[in-house]
PyMOL Python script that loads the backbone (N, CA, C, O; Angstrom):
from pymol import cmd

cmd.read_pdbstr("""\
ATOM      1  N   UNK A   1     -65.305  62.402-136.696  1.00  0.00           N
ATOM      2  CA  UNK A   1     -65.194  63.457-135.733  1.00  0.00           C
ATOM      3  C   UNK A   1     -66.506  64.208-135.648  1.00  0.00           C
ATOM      4  O   UNK A   1     -67.141  64.449-136.675  1.00  0.00           O
ATOM      5  N   UNK A   2     -66.932  64.587-134.446  1.00  0.00           N
ATOM      6  CA  UNK A   2     -68.051  65.483-134.252  1.00  0.00           C
ATOM      7  C   UNK A   2     -67.608  66.722-133.526  1.00  0.00           C
ATOM      8  O   UNK A   2     -66.894  66.633-132.527  1.00  0.00           O
ATOM      9  N   UNK A   3     -68.009  67.864-133.999  1.00  0.00           N
ATOM     10  CA  UNK A   3     -67.762  69.122-133.343  1.00  0.00           C
ATOM     11  C   UNK A   3     -68.992  69.454-132.521  1.00  0.00           C
ATOM     12  O   UNK A   3     -70.104  69.510-133.045  1.00  0.00           O
ATOM     13  N   UNK A   4     -68.784  69.678-131.212  1.00  0.00           N
ATOM     14  CA  UNK A   4     -69.845  70.157-130.337  1.00  0.00           C
ATOM     15  C   UNK A   4     -69.360  71.494-129.706  1.00  0.00           C
ATOM     16  O   UNK A   4     -68.171  71.669-129.440  1.00  0.00           O
ATOM     17  N   UNK A   5     -70.289  72.403-129.482  1.00  0.00           N
ATOM     18  CA  UNK A   5     -69.929  73.706-128.978  1.00  0.00           C
ATOM     19  C   UNK A   5     -70.730  73.962-127.699  1.00  0.00           C
ATOM     20  O   UNK A   5     -71.927  73.685-127.632  1.00  0.00           O
ATOM     21  N   UNK A   6     -70.046  74.494-126.695  1.00  0.00           N
ATOM     22  CA  UNK A   6     -70.693  74.911-125.446  1.00  0.00           C
ATOM     23  C   UNK A   6     -70.360  76.386-125.184  1.00  0.00           C
ATOM     24  O   UNK A   6     -69.219  76.822-125.334  1.00  0.00           O
ATOM     25  N   UNK A   7     -71.386  77.130-124.793  1.00  0.00           N
ATOM     26  CA  UNK A   7     -71.204  78.591-124.567  1.00  0.00           C
ATOM     27  C   UNK A   7     -71.463  78.865-123.084  1.00  0.00           C
ATOM     28  O   UNK A   7     -72.465  78.422-122.522  1.00  0.00           O
ATOM     29  N   UNK A   8     -70.578  79.573-122.490  1.00  0.00           N
ATOM     30  CA  UNK A   8     -70.622  79.909-121.031  1.00  0.00           C
ATOM     31  C   UNK A   8     -71.511  81.158-120.850  1.00  0.00           C
ATOM     32  O   UNK A   8     -71.198  82.239-121.348  1.00  0.00           O
ATOM     33  N   UNK A   9     -72.603  80.978-120.137  1.00  0.00           N
ATOM     34  CA  UNK A   9     -73.521  82.063-119.838  1.00  0.00           C
ATOM     35  C   UNK A   9     -73.451  82.504-118.387  1.00  0.00           C
ATOM     36  O   UNK A   9     -74.338  83.218-117.921  1.00  0.00           O
ATOM     37  N   UNK A  10     -72.443  82.106-117.681  1.00  0.00           N
ATOM     38  CA  UNK A  10     -72.299  82.488-116.286  1.00  0.00           C
ATOM     39  C   UNK A  10     -72.054  83.977-116.151  1.00  0.00           C
ATOM     40  O   UNK A  10     -71.483  84.611-117.038  1.00  0.00           O
ATOM     41  N   UNK A  11     -72.503  84.538-115.003  1.00  0.00           N
ATOM     42  CA  UNK A  11     -72.321  85.977-114.766  1.00  0.00           C
ATOM     43  C   UNK A  11     -70.901  86.437-114.681  1.00  0.00           C
ATOM     44  O   UNK A  11     -70.650  87.640-114.737  1.00  0.00           O
ATOM     45  N   UNK A  12     -69.932  85.514-114.545  1.00  0.00           N
ATOM     46  CA  UNK A  12     -68.552  85.898-114.440  1.00  0.00           C
ATOM     47  C   UNK A  12     -68.011  86.563-115.721  1.00  0.00           C
ATOM     48  O   UNK A  12     -66.978  87.233-115.690  1.00  0.00           O
ATOM     49  N   UNK A  13     -68.736  86.365-116.870  1.00  0.00           N
ATOM     50  CA  UNK A  13     -68.335  87.023-118.085  1.00  0.00           C
ATOM     51  C   UNK A  13     -68.690  88.508-118.142  1.00  0.00           C
ATOM     52  O   UNK A  13     -68.213  89.225-119.021  1.00  0.00           O
ATOM     53  N   UNK A  14     -69.522  88.973-117.211  1.00  0.00           N
ATOM     54  CA  UNK A  14     -69.868  90.389-117.168  1.00  0.00           C
ATOM     55  C   UNK A  14     -71.201  90.670-117.889  1.00  0.00           C
ATOM     56  O   UNK A  14     -71.908  89.760-118.322  1.00  0.00           O
ATOM     57  N   UNK A  15     -71.503  91.960-117.995  1.00  0.00           N
ATOM     58  CA  UNK A  15     -72.745  92.410-118.549  1.00  0.00           C
ATOM     59  C   UNK A  15     -72.657  92.411-120.080  1.00  0.00           C
ATOM     60  O   UNK A  15     -71.770  93.056-120.640  1.00  0.00           O
ATOM     61  N   UNK A  16     -73.577  91.687-120.775  1.00  0.00           N
ATOM     62  CA  UNK A  16     -73.521  91.605-122.231  1.00  0.00           C
ATOM     63  C   UNK A  16     -73.753  92.905-122.975  1.00  0.00           C
ATOM     64  O   UNK A  16     -73.591  92.991-124.192  1.00  0.00           O
ATOM     65  N   UNK A  17     -74.151  93.952-122.178  1.00  0.00           N
ATOM     66  CA  UNK A  17     -74.310  95.278-122.772  1.00  0.00           C
ATOM     67  C   UNK A  17     -72.986  96.071-122.817  1.00  0.00           C
ATOM     68  O   UNK A  17     -72.911  97.127-123.446  1.00  0.00           O
ATOM     69  N   UNK A  18     -71.960  95.556-122.150  1.00  0.00           N
ATOM     70  CA  UNK A  18     -70.646  96.222-122.110  1.00  0.00           C
ATOM     71  C   UNK A  18     -69.756  95.587-123.145  1.00  0.00           C
ATOM     72  O   UNK A  18     -69.736  94.366-123.298  1.00  0.00           O
ATOM     73  N   UNK A  19     -68.990  96.447-123.884  1.00  0.00           N
ATOM     74  CA  UNK A  19     -68.131  95.954-124.947  1.00  0.00           C
ATOM     75  C   UNK A  19     -67.007  95.002-124.504  1.00  0.00           C
ATOM     76  O   UNK A  19     -66.544  94.192-125.307  1.00  0.00           O
ATOM     77  N   UNK A  20     -66.566  95.085-123.250  1.00  0.00           N
ATOM     78  CA  UNK A  20     -65.496  94.227-122.795  1.00  0.00           C
ATOM     79  C   UNK A  20     -66.002  92.856-122.318  1.00  0.00           C
ATOM     80  O   UNK A  20     -65.203  92.006-121.926  1.00  0.00           O
ATOM     81  N   UNK A  21     -67.292  92.645-122.349  1.00  0.00           N
ATOM     82  CA  UNK A  21     -67.893  91.373-121.991  1.00  0.00           C
ATOM     83  C   UNK A  21     -67.737  90.374-123.107  1.00  0.00           C
ATOM     84  O   UNK A  21     -67.896  90.731-124.275  1.00  0.00           O
ATOM     85  N   UNK A  22     -67.420  89.098-122.779  1.00  0.00           N
ATOM     86  CA  UNK A  22     -67.268  88.052-123.788  1.00  0.00           C
ATOM     87  C   UNK A  22     -68.572  87.820-124.559  1.00  0.00           C
ATOM     88  O   UNK A  22     -68.545  87.317-125.682  1.00  0.00           O
ATOM     89  N   UNK A  23     -69.701  88.181-123.966  1.00  0.00           N
ATOM     90  CA  UNK A  23     -71.023  87.973-124.622  1.00  0.00           C
ATOM     91  C   UNK A  23     -71.599  89.272-125.173  1.00  0.00           C
ATOM     92  O   UNK A  23     -72.806  89.379-125.387  1.00  0.00           O
ATOM     93  N   UNK A  24     -70.734  90.261-125.403  1.00  0.00           N
ATOM     94  CA  UNK A  24     -71.208  91.555-125.898  1.00  0.00           C
ATOM     95  C   UNK A  24     -72.076  91.334-127.115  1.00  0.00           C
ATOM     96  O   UNK A  24     -71.680  90.627-128.042  1.00  0.00           O
ATOM     97  N   UNK A  25     -73.253  91.931-127.125  1.00  0.00           N
ATOM     98  CA  UNK A  25     -74.206  91.817-128.209  1.00  0.00           C
ATOM     99  C   UNK A  25     -73.824  92.868-129.249  1.00  0.00           C
ATOM    100  O   UNK A  25     -74.259  94.017-129.171  1.00  0.00           O
ATOM    101  N   UNK A  26     -73.030  92.474-130.197  1.00  0.00           N
ATOM    102  CA  UNK A  26     -72.578  93.412-131.231  1.00  0.00           C
ATOM    103  C   UNK A  26     -71.600  92.736-132.179  1.00  0.00           C
ATOM    104  O   UNK A  26     -71.424  91.519-132.126  1.00  0.00           O
ATOM    105  N   UNK A  27     -70.989  93.484-133.010  1.00  0.00           N
ATOM    106  CA  UNK A  27     -70.128  92.914-134.074  1.00  0.00           C
ATOM    107  C   UNK A  27     -68.807  92.346-133.594  1.00  0.00           C
ATOM    108  O   UNK A  27     -68.139  91.653-134.361  1.00  0.00           O
ATOM    109  N   UNK A  28     -68.403  92.604-132.378  1.00  0.00           N
ATOM    110  CA  UNK A  28     -67.086  92.129-131.906  1.00  0.00           C
ATOM    111  C   UNK A  28     -67.157  91.105-130.785  1.00  0.00           C
ATOM    112  O   UNK A  28     -66.289  91.076-129.913  1.00  0.00           O
ATOM    113  N   UNK A  29     -68.188  90.263-130.802  1.00  0.00           N
ATOM    114  CA  UNK A  29     -68.377  89.248-129.810  1.00  0.00           C
ATOM    115  C   UNK A  29     -67.228  88.237-129.856  1.00  0.00           C
ATOM    116  O   UNK A  29     -67.023  87.566-130.867  1.00  0.00           O
ATOM    117  N   UNK A  30     -66.468  88.132-128.728  1.00  0.00           N
ATOM    118  CA  UNK A  30     -65.279  87.240-128.716  1.00  0.00           C
ATOM    119  C   UNK A  30     -65.665  85.761-128.836  1.00  0.00           C
ATOM    120  O   UNK A  30     -64.923  84.997-129.453  1.00  0.00           O
ATOM    121  N   UNK A  31     -66.769  85.345-128.286  1.00  0.00           N
ATOM    122  CA  UNK A  31     -67.195  83.957-128.395  1.00  0.00           C
ATOM    123  C   UNK A  31     -67.498  83.629-129.867  1.00  0.00           C
ATOM    124  O   UNK A  31     -67.050  82.612-130.397  1.00  0.00           O
ATOM    125  N   UNK A  32     -68.267  84.517-130.509  1.00  0.00           N
ATOM    126  CA  UNK A  32     -68.615  84.291-131.922  1.00  0.00           C
ATOM    127  C   UNK A  32     -67.375  84.201-132.768  1.00  0.00           C
ATOM    128  O   UNK A  32     -67.283  83.319-133.621  1.00  0.00           O
ATOM    129  N   UNK A  33     -66.412  85.085-132.566  1.00  0.00           N
ATOM    130  CA  UNK A  33     -65.201  85.053-133.374  1.00  0.00           C
ATOM    131  C   UNK A  33     -64.429  83.788-133.128  1.00  0.00           C
ATOM    132  O   UNK A  33     -63.913  83.226-134.094  1.00  0.00           O
ATOM    133  N   UNK A  34     -64.306  83.295-131.927  1.00  0.00           N
ATOM    134  CA  UNK A  34     -63.552  82.093-131.603  1.00  0.00           C
ATOM    135  C   UNK A  34     -64.256  80.853-132.191  1.00  0.00           C
ATOM    136  O   UNK A  34     -63.606  79.976-132.759  1.00  0.00           O
ATOM    137  N   UNK A  35     -65.608  80.795-132.046  1.00  0.00           N
ATOM    138  CA  UNK A  35     -66.342  79.640-132.599  1.00  0.00           C
ATOM    139  C   UNK A  35     -66.217  79.634-134.120  1.00  0.00           C
ATOM    140  O   UNK A  35     -66.077  78.567-134.718  1.00  0.00           O
ATOM    141  N   UNK A  36     -66.263  80.774-134.739  1.00  0.00           N
ATOM    142  CA  UNK A  36     -66.132  80.894-136.207  1.00  0.00           C
ATOM    143  C   UNK A  36     -64.765  80.400-136.651  1.00  0.00           C
ATOM    144  O   UNK A  36     -64.661  79.604-137.584  1.00  0.00           O
ATOM    145  N   UNK A  37     -63.715  80.871-135.984  1.00  0.00           N
ATOM    146  CA  UNK A  37     -62.347  80.495-136.376  1.00  0.00           C
ATOM    147  C   UNK A  37     -62.109  78.929-136.226  1.00  0.00           C
ATOM    148  O   UNK A  37     -61.607  78.270-137.136  1.00  0.00           O
ATOM    149  N   UNK A  38     -62.488  78.409-135.069  1.00  0.00           N
ATOM    150  CA  UNK A  38     -62.300  76.967-134.835  1.00  0.00           C
ATOM    151  C   UNK A  38     -63.251  76.165-135.744  1.00  0.00           C
ATOM    152  O   UNK A  38     -62.849  75.168-136.343  1.00  0.00           O
ATOM    153  N   UNK A  39     -64.473  76.596-135.837  1.00  0.00           N
ATOM    154  CA  UNK A  39     -65.457  75.870-136.650  1.00  0.00           C
ATOM    155  C   UNK A  39     -65.056  75.847-138.120  1.00  0.00           C
ATOM    156  O   UNK A  39     -65.262  74.837-138.794  1.00  0.00           O
ATOM    157  N   UNK A  40     -64.511  76.897-138.613  1.00  0.00           N
ATOM    158  CA  UNK A  40     -64.079  76.939-140.026  1.00  0.00           C
ATOM    159  C   UNK A  40     -63.023  75.897-140.305  1.00  0.00           C
ATOM    160  O   UNK A  40     -62.996  75.304-141.383  1.00  0.00           O
ATOM    161  N   UNK A  41     -62.152  75.671-139.336  1.00  0.00           N
ATOM    162  CA  UNK A  41     -61.096  74.680-139.509  1.00  0.00           C
ATOM    163  C   UNK A  41     -61.635  73.275-139.361  1.00  0.00           C
ATOM    164  O   UNK A  41     -61.279  72.401-140.150  1.00  0.00           O
ATOM    165  N   UNK A  42     -62.478  73.030-138.382  1.00  0.00           N
ATOM    166  CA  UNK A  42     -62.930  71.650-138.082  1.00  0.00           C
ATOM    167  C   UNK A  42     -64.153  71.218-138.862  1.00  0.00           C
ATOM    168  O   UNK A  42     -64.361  70.015-139.020  1.00  0.00           O
ATOM    169  N   UNK A  43     -64.972  72.126-139.358  1.00  0.00           N
ATOM    170  CA  UNK A  43     -66.192  71.751-140.111  1.00  0.00           C
ATOM    171  C   UNK A  43     -65.986  70.781-141.234  1.00  0.00           C
ATOM    172  O   UNK A  43     -66.809  69.879-141.393  1.00  0.00           O
ATOM    173  N   UNK A  44     -64.931  70.900-142.038  1.00  0.00           N
ATOM    174  CA  UNK A  44     -64.777  69.967-143.157  1.00  0.00           C
ATOM    175  C   UNK A  44     -64.580  68.488-142.699  1.00  0.00           C
ATOM    176  O   UNK A  44     -64.825  67.552-143.460  1.00  0.00           O
ATOM    177  N   UNK A  45     -64.141  68.323-141.464  1.00  0.00           N
ATOM    178  CA  UNK A  45     -63.899  66.967-140.935  1.00  0.00           C
ATOM    179  C   UNK A  45     -65.103  66.367-140.233  1.00  0.00           C
ATOM    180  O   UNK A  45     -65.068  65.193-139.867  1.00  0.00           O
ATOM    181  N   UNK A  46     -66.157  67.127-140.035  1.00  0.00           N
ATOM    182  CA  UNK A  46     -67.371  66.642-139.420  1.00  0.00           C
ATOM    183  C   UNK A  46     -68.233  65.970-140.440  1.00  0.00           C
ATOM    184  O   UNK A  46     -68.676  66.621-141.386  1.00  0.00           O
ATOM    185  N   UNK A  47     -68.505  64.637-140.285  1.00  0.00           N
ATOM    186  CA  UNK A  47     -69.147  63.874-141.351  1.00  0.00           C
ATOM    187  C   UNK A  47     -70.574  64.304-141.674  1.00  0.00           C
ATOM    188  O   UNK A  47     -70.976  64.225-142.835  1.00  0.00           O
ATOM    189  N   UNK A  48     -71.358  64.757-140.690  1.00  0.00           N
ATOM    190  CA  UNK A  48     -72.756  65.088-140.950  1.00  0.00           C
ATOM    191  C   UNK A  48     -73.049  66.601-141.023  1.00  0.00           C
ATOM    192  O   UNK A  48     -74.164  66.994-141.367  1.00  0.00           O
ATOM    193  N   UNK A  49     -72.081  67.427-140.709  1.00  0.00           N
ATOM    194  CA  UNK A  49     -72.223  68.871-140.730  1.00  0.00           C
ATOM    195  C   UNK A  49     -73.327  69.407-139.781  1.00  0.00           C
ATOM    196  O   UNK A  49     -73.841  70.512-139.954  1.00  0.00           O
ATOM    197  N   UNK A  50     -73.657  68.591-138.798  1.00  0.00           N
ATOM    198  CA  UNK A  50     -74.591  69.023-137.754  1.00  0.00           C
ATOM    199  C   UNK A  50     -73.786  69.237-136.473  1.00  0.00           C
ATOM    200  O   UNK A  50     -72.988  68.387-136.076  1.00  0.00           O
ATOM    201  N   UNK A  51     -74.007  70.380-135.839  1.00  0.00           N
ATOM    202  CA  UNK A  51     -73.196  70.712-134.675  1.00  0.00           C
ATOM    203  C   UNK A  51     -74.089  70.934-133.442  1.00  0.00           C
ATOM    204  O   UNK A  51     -74.881  71.875-133.397  1.00  0.00           O
ATOM    205  N   UNK A  52     -73.939  70.014-132.404  1.00  0.00           N
ATOM    206  CA  UNK A  52     -74.694  70.229-131.195  1.00  0.00           C
ATOM    207  C   UNK A  52     -74.120  71.470-130.486  1.00  0.00           C
ATOM    208  O   UNK A  52     -72.907  71.605-130.325  1.00  0.00           O
ATOM    209  N   UNK A  53     -75.017  72.361-130.074  1.00  0.00           N
ATOM    210  CA  UNK A  53     -74.647  73.613-129.408  1.00  0.00           C
ATOM    211  C   UNK A  53     -75.361  73.702-128.087  1.00  0.00           C
ATOM    212  O   UNK A  53     -76.589  73.652-128.031  1.00  0.00           O
ATOM    213  N   UNK A  54     -74.601  73.832-127.029  1.00  0.00           N
ATOM    214  CA  UNK A  54     -75.160  73.834-125.644  1.00  0.00           C
ATOM    215  C   UNK A  54     -74.760  75.137-124.937  1.00  0.00           C
ATOM    216  O   UNK A  54     -73.742  75.760-125.238  1.00  0.00           O
ATOM    217  N   UNK A  55     -75.587  75.494-124.019  1.00  0.00           N
ATOM    218  CA  UNK A  55     -75.251  76.584-123.114  1.00  0.00           C
ATOM    219  C   UNK A  55     -75.098  76.032-121.716  1.00  0.00           C
ATOM    220  O   UNK A  55     -75.650  74.981-121.393  1.00  0.00           O
ATOM    221  N   UNK A  56     -74.358  76.728-120.894  1.00  0.00           N
ATOM    222  CA  UNK A  56     -74.318  76.346-119.504  1.00  0.00           C
ATOM    223  C   UNK A  56     -74.211  77.579-118.618  1.00  0.00           C
ATOM    224  O   UNK A  56     -73.687  78.613-119.033  1.00  0.00           O
ATOM    225  N   UNK A  57     -74.711  77.458-117.402  1.00  0.00           N
ATOM    226  CA  UNK A  57     -74.694  78.581-116.492  1.00  0.00           C
ATOM    227  C   UNK A  57     -75.700  79.675-116.845  1.00  0.00           C
ATOM    228  O   UNK A  57     -75.499  80.830-116.471  1.00  0.00           O
ATOM    229  N   UNK A  58     -76.776  79.340-117.555  1.00  0.00           N
ATOM    230  CA  UNK A  58     -77.778  80.298-117.948  1.00  0.00           C
ATOM    231  C   UNK A  58     -79.165  79.754-117.704  1.00  0.00           C
ATOM    232  O   UNK A  58     -79.342  78.691-117.109  1.00  0.00           O
ATOM    233  N   UNK A  59     -80.163  80.516-118.182  1.00  0.00           N
ATOM    234  CA  UNK A  59     -81.564  80.102-118.062  1.00  0.00           C
ATOM    235  C   UNK A  59     -82.066  79.590-119.414  1.00  0.00           C
ATOM    236  O   UNK A  59     -82.024  80.293-120.424  1.00  0.00           O
ATOM    237  N   UNK A  60     -82.533  78.361-119.399  1.00  0.00           N
ATOM    238  CA  UNK A  60     -83.027  77.703-120.576  1.00  0.00           C
ATOM    239  C   UNK A  60     -84.467  78.144-120.855  1.00  0.00           C
ATOM    240  O   UNK A  60     -85.420  77.437-120.527  1.00  0.00           O
ATOM    241  N   UNK A  61     -84.603  79.306-121.458  1.00  0.00           N
ATOM    242  CA  UNK A  61     -85.921  79.869-121.717  1.00  0.00           C
ATOM    243  C   UNK A  61     -86.754  79.115-122.771  1.00  0.00           C
ATOM    244  O   UNK A  61     -87.981  79.218-122.775  1.00  0.00           O
ATOM    245  N   UNK A  62     -86.088  78.352-123.670  1.00  0.00           N
ATOM    246  CA  UNK A  62     -86.828  77.567-124.628  1.00  0.00           C
ATOM    247  C   UNK A  62     -87.772  76.587-123.974  1.00  0.00           C
ATOM    248  O   UNK A  62     -88.872  76.335-124.466  1.00  0.00           O
ATOM    249  N   UNK A  63     -87.322  76.030-122.843  1.00  0.00           N
ATOM    250  CA  UNK A  63     -88.140  75.013-122.139  1.00  0.00           C
ATOM    251  C   UNK A  63     -88.895  75.606-121.006  1.00  0.00           C
ATOM    252  O   UNK A  63     -89.359  74.860-120.144  1.00  0.00           O
ATOM    253  N   UNK A  64     -89.055  76.925-120.940  1.00  0.00           N
ATOM    254  CA  UNK A  64     -89.877  77.563-119.946  1.00  0.00           C
ATOM    255  C   UNK A  64     -89.205  77.645-118.558  1.00  0.00           C
ATOM    256  O   UNK A  64     -89.879  77.925-117.567  1.00  0.00           O
ATOM    257  N   UNK A  65     -87.925  77.410-118.485  1.00  0.00           N
ATOM    258  CA  UNK A  65     -87.254  77.440-117.219  1.00  0.00           C
ATOM    259  C   UNK A  65     -87.060  78.897-116.708  1.00  0.00           C
ATOM    260  O   UNK A  65     -86.961  79.836-117.498  1.00  0.00           O
ATOM    261  N   UNK A  66     -87.013  79.041-115.448  1.00  0.00           N
ATOM    262  CA  UNK A  66     -86.700  80.316-114.797  1.00  0.00           C
ATOM    263  C   UNK A  66     -85.512  80.191-113.868  1.00  0.00           C
ATOM    264  O   UNK A  66     -85.193  81.113-113.117  1.00  0.00           O
ATOM    265  N   UNK A  67     -84.845  79.008-113.929  1.00  0.00           N
ATOM    266  CA  UNK A  67     -83.691  78.688-113.050  1.00  0.00           C
ATOM    267  C   UNK A  67     -82.459  78.491-113.872  1.00  0.00           C
ATOM    268  O   UNK A  67     -82.536  78.139-115.049  1.00  0.00           O
ATOM    269  N   UNK A  68     -81.344  78.710-113.277  1.00  0.00           N
ATOM    270  CA  UNK A  68     -80.028  78.439-113.913  1.00  0.00           C
ATOM    271  C   UNK A  68     -79.927  76.998-114.286  1.00  0.00           C
ATOM    272  O   UNK A  68     -80.244  76.132-113.471  1.00  0.00           O
ATOM    273  N   UNK A  69     -79.493  76.702-115.494  1.00  0.00           N
ATOM    274  CA  UNK A  69     -79.270  75.333-115.934  1.00  0.00           C
ATOM    275  C   UNK A  69     -77.784  75.200-116.357  1.00  0.00           C
ATOM    276  O   UNK A  69     -77.213  76.114-116.952  1.00  0.00           O
ATOM    277  N   UNK A  70     -77.190  74.061-116.041  1.00  0.00           N
ATOM    278  CA  UNK A  70     -75.774  73.872-116.304  1.00  0.00           C
ATOM    279  C   UNK A  70     -75.500  73.119-117.572  1.00  0.00           C
ATOM    280  O   UNK A  70     -74.336  72.876-117.891  1.00  0.00           O
ATOM    281  N   UNK A  71     -76.518  72.737-118.313  1.00  0.00           N
ATOM    282  CA  UNK A  71     -76.352  72.137-119.657  1.00  0.00           C
ATOM    283  C   UNK A  71     -77.694  72.112-120.395  1.00  0.00           C
ATOM    284  O   UNK A  71     -78.585  71.336-120.050  1.00  0.00           O
ATOM    285  N   UNK A  72     -77.827  72.962-121.405  1.00  0.00           N
ATOM    286  CA  UNK A  72     -79.082  73.013-122.134  1.00  0.00           C
ATOM    287  C   UNK A  72     -78.793  73.261-123.619  1.00  0.00           C
ATOM    288  O   UNK A  72     -77.839  73.963-123.955  1.00  0.00           O
ATOM    289  N   UNK A  73     -79.618  72.683-124.514  1.00  0.00           N
ATOM    290  CA  UNK A  73     -79.405  72.902-125.973  1.00  0.00           C
ATOM    291  C   UNK A  73     -79.878  74.281-126.360  1.00  0.00           C
ATOM    292  O   UNK A  73     -80.977  74.702-125.999  1.00  0.00           O
ATOM    293  N   UNK A  74     -79.035  74.982-127.100  1.00  0.00           N
ATOM    294  CA  UNK A  74     -79.432  76.361-127.435  1.00  0.00           C
ATOM    295  C   UNK A  74     -80.561  76.424-128.451  1.00  0.00           C
ATOM    296  O   UNK A  74     -81.186  77.477-128.577  1.00  0.00           O
ATOM    297  N   UNK A  75     -80.850  75.374-129.171  1.00  0.00           N
ATOM    298  CA  UNK A  75     -81.996  75.413-130.069  1.00  0.00           C
ATOM    299  C   UNK A  75     -83.278  74.923-129.373  1.00  0.00           C
ATOM    300  O   UNK A  75     -84.335  74.854-130.001  1.00  0.00           O
ATOM    301  N   UNK A  76     -83.187  74.585-128.083  1.00  0.00           N
ATOM    302  CA  UNK A  76     -84.373  74.143-127.326  1.00  0.00           C
ATOM    303  C   UNK A  76     -84.794  72.758-127.560  1.00  0.00           C
ATOM    304  O   UNK A  76     -85.792  72.334-126.977  1.00  0.00           O
ATOM    305  N   UNK A  77     -84.102  71.992-128.388  1.00  0.00           N
ATOM    306  CA  UNK A  77     -84.457  70.602-128.689  1.00  0.00           C
ATOM    307  C   UNK A  77     -83.557  69.612-127.971  1.00  0.00           C
ATOM    308  O   UNK A  77     -82.458  69.313-128.436  1.00  0.00           O
ATOM    309  N   UNK A  78     -84.026  69.102-126.831  1.00  0.00           N
ATOM    310  CA  UNK A  78     -83.194  68.260-126.001  1.00  0.00           C
ATOM    311  C   UNK A  78     -82.773  66.962-126.763  1.00  0.00           C
ATOM    312  O   UNK A  78     -81.646  66.491-126.611  1.00  0.00           O
ATOM    313  N   UNK A  79     -83.659  66.423-127.548  1.00  0.00           N
ATOM    314  CA  UNK A  79     -83.349  65.187-128.289  1.00  0.00           C
ATOM    315  C   UNK A  79     -82.566  65.407-129.580  1.00  0.00           C
ATOM    316  O   UNK A  79     -82.052  64.449-130.157  1.00  0.00           O
ATOM    317  N   UNK A  80     -82.471  66.619-130.028  1.00  0.00           N
ATOM    318  CA  UNK A  80     -81.689  66.910-131.268  1.00  0.00           C
ATOM    319  C   UNK A  80     -81.118  68.345-131.182  1.00  0.00           C
ATOM    320  O   UNK A  80     -81.620  69.268-131.824  1.00  0.00           O
ATOM    321  N   UNK A  81     -80.051  68.502-130.367  1.00  0.00           N
ATOM    322  CA  UNK A  81     -79.533  69.844-130.120  1.00  0.00           C
ATOM    323  C   UNK A  81     -78.638  70.393-131.274  1.00  0.00           C
ATOM    324  O   UNK A  81     -77.961  71.406-131.097  1.00  0.00           O
ATOM    325  N   UNK A  82     -78.639  69.766-132.370  1.00  0.00           N
ATOM    326  CA  UNK A  82     -77.728  70.174-133.473  1.00  0.00           C
ATOM    327  C   UNK A  82     -78.304  71.259-134.310  1.00  0.00           C
ATOM    328  O   UNK A  82     -79.521  71.374-134.455  1.00  0.00           O
ATOM    329  N   UNK A  83     -77.425  72.066-134.868  1.00  0.00           N
ATOM    330  CA  UNK A  83     -77.773  73.109-135.854  1.00  0.00           C
ATOM    331  C   UNK A  83     -76.947  72.914-137.101  1.00  0.00           C
ATOM    332  O   UNK A  83     -77.080  73.679-138.055  1.00  0.00           O
TER     333      UNK A  83
END
""", "prot")
cmd.dss("prot")
cmd.show_as("cartoon", "prot")
cmd.util.cbc("prot")
cmd.orient("prot")
């Protein structure tokens, strides 16, 4: 089994400066909590312990983009998106 994670960066989630936003930058980020809960359960079953993490609906700044991208590696490494 491989665990892969995708994070929604679309504007429909609201302003990340606001506490009720799913992407709130602070200790109560709902995405971070959900990924942590699910990842803690599934991680022991992942054979290589490397997890591809992608973003969608955001700007891939690692690769110098200024346009919305619908699938990009969060670590900026297209050929090895795992962390």
